[in-house]
N, C-alpha and C positions, 0 to 999 in steps of 0.2 A: 630469563625471567628470574626475579628475586623472590624468595619465599621465606617467611618467618613462621616457624612451627613452635608454638608454646608446648611445653611438656615434651621436649625433643628427646629426652631419655626414657620416656614412658612407653607403654606397650603399643599405643597407636602412633604417637608422635615419632617414635624411632623408625617405625616402618614407613610412615609418610616421608620422612627425610631420606631414607634409603632409596625409595622408589623415585622420588623427585630428583635426586642426584643422577640416577640412571637415565632420567629423561633430559638431563642437561641443565636443570635448574641450578641457580646459585642459592644454596640453602643455609639458613641461619637457624640453629636449634637452641631455643630458649630452655634453660634448666635452672633448678634451684640448688640441688645437692650433688647429683650424679652427672658427671660430664657425659655428654652425648657421644655415641659412636659415629654418627654421621652429621656432616655439615659443620659449619663454624659455630662453636659454642658461644652463647650469649647468656650471661647471668640474668636471671629474671625471677622476681619475687612477687607472687600474686597479691600479697598483702601490702605491697609498696607501690603506689601509683607512679612515683618517680622512676622506679625500676622499669615499669612497663613502658613509660614514655621513652626512656633511654634505649630500650631494646628496639623500639620502632625507629628511632632516630639513627641508631647504628646500622640497622639492616636495610632501611629504606625499601621496604618490600612492595612488590606488586600484589602479593597475596599474603594473607595471614590465616593460618589454620590453627584455631585455638583449641587445643586438646587438653591443656593443663587445667586441673580442678582438684578440689578436695573431694575425693571419691570414697572415703571411709564413711559408710552409711551410718554407722553407730556414732562416730565422732561428730558428724553433722547434727545428729539428733541431740547430743549432749552439749554441744558448743555451737549454738545457732549463729552467734555473732561471727565466729570464725568462718563458718560455712557461707554466710552472706557476703562477707568481705572477699573471700576467695572465689566464690562461684558467681556472684552477681556484680558486685562493685568492680572487681578486676575486669570483667567482661565489658562493662560500660566504659571504663577508662581506656581499655585497649581499642574499642570501637571508635572512640573519639580521636585517639591518636592516629588510627588508621585513616580516618576521614581527612586528616590534615595532609597526608601524603598520597591520598587517592588509592589506598589499598583495598582490595576486595577481601571481605572477611567471612570465614566459615567457622561456625561454632559447633562443637561436638556436644550433643545433648544425650538424653538417656530414655530408655523405656520406663524408668521409674517416675516419669511425669504422669503415668496412668495408675489407676487404683488396682488394676489386675483382676477386676471382677469378671471379665469375659475373654480377654486376649484378642490377638490378631487385629491390633489397632491400626487404623488408617490415619493419615496425616490430619484429616478433618475431624477426627473423633474428639470428644470432650476430654480434657485433661482433668485429673483429680488425684494428685499425689498423696500417698498415705504416710510419707515420711518427709523430714525436712531436707534431706539430700535431693529428693525429687522436686520438691518445691523450689529450692534454691536454683537448681538447674533450669527449671521452667522459667523462673524470673530472668535468668540470663539469656533466654532465647529472644528477648525483645530487642537486642542491640546489634546483631550482625546481619550481613546480607543474606547468608544462607545458613540453615540449621540442619545438621545431620544427626538425627536421633539414631542411636544404635543400642545393642543389647549384648551383654556378657561377652566382651572382647577377650579373645585368647590368642596365643601365639606360641612360637617354637622356642622362645628364649625368655628368661626372666627380664624384667624391666624395672629400673629404679629400685633395685633391691627386692622386688616383689615377685612372687610366683603366681601366675594366673591360674584360673580354674582347671584348664586342661593339664598344665604342668604339675599342678598339685595332685591330680589323679594319677598321672604317669609316675610321679615320684613315689607315691604310696604303693602302686603296683610293682614298680621296679624293686622296691625294698621288701616285697612279699607281704605287705600289710593289707588288712581289710580297709577299704575306703568307704566311709559312711556318707551317703548322698541322699538328699531328700527326693521323694517320689512325687510330691504334690506341689512342685513349683515348675511352671512352664515358661520356656524362653525361646528365643530365636538366636542361638549362639553365633558369634561372628568372628571369623578368622581375620586377624589384623591385616594380612596381606590383601585379602579381598576388600576390606573396608578402606584401606589406604588408596587402592586403585579407584574406588568409587568417589572418594572425597577429592582426590586430585582431579578427577574429571569435572566435578562441580566447579573447582577453581579455574581450570583451563577454559571452560565454556562459560564461566561467570553466571552460573545458573542460580538465580535468587530463589528464596522461599524455603519451604520446609520439605525435607526428604527423610523417609525411614530407610536407613542404610544398615541392613543387618543380614544375617544368614537367611536362606530361603526355607529353612525347615523349622517348624514348631516342634518342640520336644521337651520332655521333662528333664530336669538335671540328672536324675537317675538313669534314664534311657540314654542320655548323652554319654554318661560315664561308661555304660555298658558298651556302646558303640566304640568308644575310645579303646576299651580293653580289647575288643575284637580286632580293631584296626591295627593295633600294635602287638597282637599275638599274646595277650595276657589272659589269665583265667578270669572270666567274667563273674564267676562266683565270689570273687574277692570284693565285688561291689555290693555293699550292704545297704539295704533299704532303711531310710529314716523318714521322719516327717518334720515339717516346719515347726510344729508345736514343740518339738524336742530341742530346738535351737535356742541358745541363750543370747538372743539378740536384744539390744536396747531399742532398736527401731523396727517398726513393722515393715514387712516386705510384701509386695504384691504377689498374689498367687499365680496369675497368668498375665505376664506383661509382654507376651510375644507381639511382634510387629508385623504388620502386613507390608510387604515390599513390592506391591504391584506397581506403584508409581515409579520406583527406581528401575524395575525390570522393563517398564515401558519406555522410560525416558533416557536411560543411560546405555552407553555401549559396554561399559564394565558392569556386568550383571551380578546380582547377589548369587552366591554359590549354595548349592544343596549341602547338607551335612556330609554326604559321601564325598563330594568333590573337595570340600574343605579338609576333611580328615586325610584324604590321599595327599593333598598338598602339605598338610602339617607333618605327616610322616616323612616325606621327602626332606622338608626343612629341618626336622629334628635330627635326621640321620646325616 
């Protein structure tokens, strides 16, 4: 089977490509700047429709897993045209090209489609994004066969030159620094290894529709950082409490955008992991 992964050098896309290769897929990894570690690299520019069409023509995929996006929440807020082009228009074009070759498409969406007023959102709950990033990702959901909403992806290695939330915590603790983390934002953090397995199952089984694919534990960012410290043998007192009101963000963030993963737990063989299972796996992968 042939798979095209957009964002193939990113945190999620890289892991999807890695696991797909282990399963025997022929993998094409779309990238913009950072050459992917896994699969055949295919240059892909979300802002260029011709580039997207060429990537599909080159790879001739059976499946497309669309992980690439403009994920800088504050940049999306200050440059809405760019966010629309990269998160909405690119998805529309990619889906149209996929239809021409009969490819099944999976779109990675986000917990930020919700306003965060209560948390533990189910697939059927009303969306109401509080920032343009969430709004642009919500608009992109209209075009693909399957939508995988996820929440705060983390992993054992930097991707596309970026350090994810978990590695940022580990870096600070390793250097003996205090790590300032908000106590009043709640999430369902998702290890990329777990997420990639679930998304590949959606592809293999051609499961259409909307799925919340995230970690199985609702937790504050602060408590997640404390669990990280304990799991890796660091002093948890180095985790310093802060609040969202102290952050100098251009865009508003939802307070509790945790996702209910009951549907995924019920329907998939690859189940969402608890925070304990995910951190055990992360430690093995880091070491």
